[in-house]
N, C-alpha and C positions, 0 to 999 in steps of 0.2 A: 460561446467560445469554440474556437475550433476544436478543442478536446471533444466536447459534448457533442457537436455535429458529427465527428467520428464515431464516438460511441452508438448516437442512434443509427448511423450508419450502417455499423456492425451488427446492432442488434435486429434491425431490419434484416439483414442478410440472412443470419439465424432463423428467423421467422419463415422465410422463404426457403431454406433447406431443409427444415421441418416439413414444410408441406409437399416438398417433391417425393415423386415416388421412391426414387434411388433411398431415401432415410429410413427404410424399414429395415433394420437390421433384425437378426435373426436369435442373436445372443446375448444376453445382458453380463454374464460373466466375463470380464474383459484381459484377465490375467495381468502382466507386467506392461507397463505404459509408461511414456515420458510426454510433457508437453511444455506450452507457454502459452504467457497472455500480456495484455499491456491495457492499462485502461487509466483511470483517474484516481489519483492517490491523494491522501489529505495528511499533511506532516503538520504535529502539532509538538508546542514546546511550551511547558507551564513557565509563567513569569517566576523571577527570582531575583533576589539582590544583585548579581553578578550580571545579570540583562539591565538594570536599572527598571527591576520590575514590570518588563515588557515582553507580554507571552505572543505567539504565535500560531495560527491554525490556518492554514493556507493550501490551497491544492496544488498539486503538481502532476507529471507524468510518471507513473509508475510501471513496472514490469513485475514479474517472475517467471520462475522455471520449475519443474517439478517432476518425480520419479516416484511412481504408484504402482501398488499390485493390489489386484482386487481377487481373492481366493474364492470368493461367494458370491452372489447375487446381493447380498445385504452389507455387507462387511468390506474394509479394506485399509491400506496406510498409503501414507506419502510423507515422502520429504521433499522439503521445499524452501527454495530460495526468494526473498523479496527484496526488490528494490524502490523504494518509497520517492526518490526523487529528493530535491532540494526545493526551499519555499523561502521568499523573501519576505520581509517587511520594513517598511521605512516609517518613521514615526520623527514628524515635526514638534520640537518644543521651544517656547519663548526663551532668548538669549537677552542678556544685558545690553549685548552691542545692537547696532541696527538692522540684524537680520536674525531669522530662527536658526537653530541648531537642526542638522537633521542627525537621528540615530538610525541604525539599521542592525536589524538581526537574520540572519539566516541560518537556516536549520536543516538538516537532512537525517534521513534514517533507512537502515536495513535491517534484514534478519534473516535467519536461518532456523526452520520450525518443523518439527515432524507431528502429525495428525494420525490420529484413528479417525476413520472415514464410514459415515452409515448410508447406505442408500435405500431410497425408496423406488422401486422400480415401476413407474406407471405404464409405459409399455416397453415390448423388448427393445424400441429405440430410444426412449425416453425416461431417465432417471432424475428425481429430485436427490439433494444429497446433502447432510451438516457434517462438520468433522470438529475436533475439538484436539489441544494438543499443548506442545510447550516449545518455546521459541527462545533462541538467543538474540536478543535485539540488540543492536549496536546503534546510537544515535549521538549526535556531535551538532553546536552550535556554535557561530562565530557572530561577537557583539563589536560593532564600533560605535562609537559617539565623539564629539569634540569635548575638548576638557572645559569645563564650566568657565565662563568670562567674568573678570572682577575690574570691575571701575572701565567698563567700556572696551577694554581689553580681551582679545582672545588668544589663545593660544594655538598655532598653525598645527601643532602635533595632535593627532586624534589619539582617545583613549582606547584600548581594544580588550575584550576579554574572549576565551574562546575554553570550551569543553569537549571532551569524547568519552563516553561512558557505553558501558556493556553491561548486561545481566540476563539472569533468565526470567523470562514471563510466561503468563498463561495466553494461547492464541486461540483463536475459533473462526469459523467461518461457513456459509451456504451457498448454494449453487442449484442449477440445472446444465443439464448435458444431453446432447440429441447425437445420436450415433450414426455415422452412415459406414458400415462395415468396419475397418481397423481404425477410421479417423472418429472423433468426438468434437463437437464445438461446444465450446463453456460460456456461459455468463456467472460471475463469482462474485462474491463478496468475502473480504479476509480483514480481521482486525487483532492486534495484539494490544493487551491491555498492559502498558507500561507502568511500573510502579516507582514511586520516589526517589528508590536508589536508582534510575536511569532519567531523572530529569521531569517524570512525568509527561503527561500527552500522549494518548493511544492513537498511532499510525493506522491507517487501514488502505484497503483498495478494493475500489469497484473495477472489475477487468472483464475484457471477453478474452477466449483463448481457443486454443486446439489442443488435442492430445494423440498420439498414435499407439495402437497396441502395437508391442513387438511380437516376432513369432516365437 
C-alpha cells in the first residue's frame, strides 16, 4: 500500500535524524509546544440491525494536531484533535433477480481529547512516553442497500440509513520522540475506547509527526 510505504520512509527518516550529531538536545523539559502528525488510522463500526448486521474495520488516512505543556522531565499534558478519516465497505448478497445486490457501508470518526502524559527520558534528546485521558468521540456511518427483490422484480430505489453519534470515552496512547533543539520528531500510537452508546468499534491512529517548542 502507498500509505505503508510512506510510513516506512518516514520511520527511516526518523532513524537517520536520531543518528545525526545535531540530534543531541541538551534539555529534556520542553515547556509549551504545538505539533501535528499523519499516518494510518483504523475506522471501526460494530454490526447492528440498522446496517444489515454489517460491520466495518478498515484502514484510512488519519491525522492529528495537538497543543501540549511539559513542566517537568517526567510529566506533562496535551489537548489533541484526531481525524480518523473515512472507510468504505461493499458487501454483495444473493438477490432473487439475475444479479447480486450490492450493499455499502461508509464510516468515519473524529475526536477531541485531553491527556496526562508520562515521560521516560532515555537520553537528553530521546524520550519514551505514555498518555491516558478522556475524549469526546464523534462517529458517523451511512448504509445503503437495494430493497429486496420479490418475484424477480427489484425496486430501482435503494434503501438507506445513517447515524451520527457523540459521547465521552477513555483514550490512551504511547510513543517515542527525538528532539533536535526546539523541534521533536514523533512516532505515536493512539486509541479511543468507543462504548456501545457511540456504536462500538475503537478507532486508532499510528502516526509520525513533529512538534515545535514555543519560546
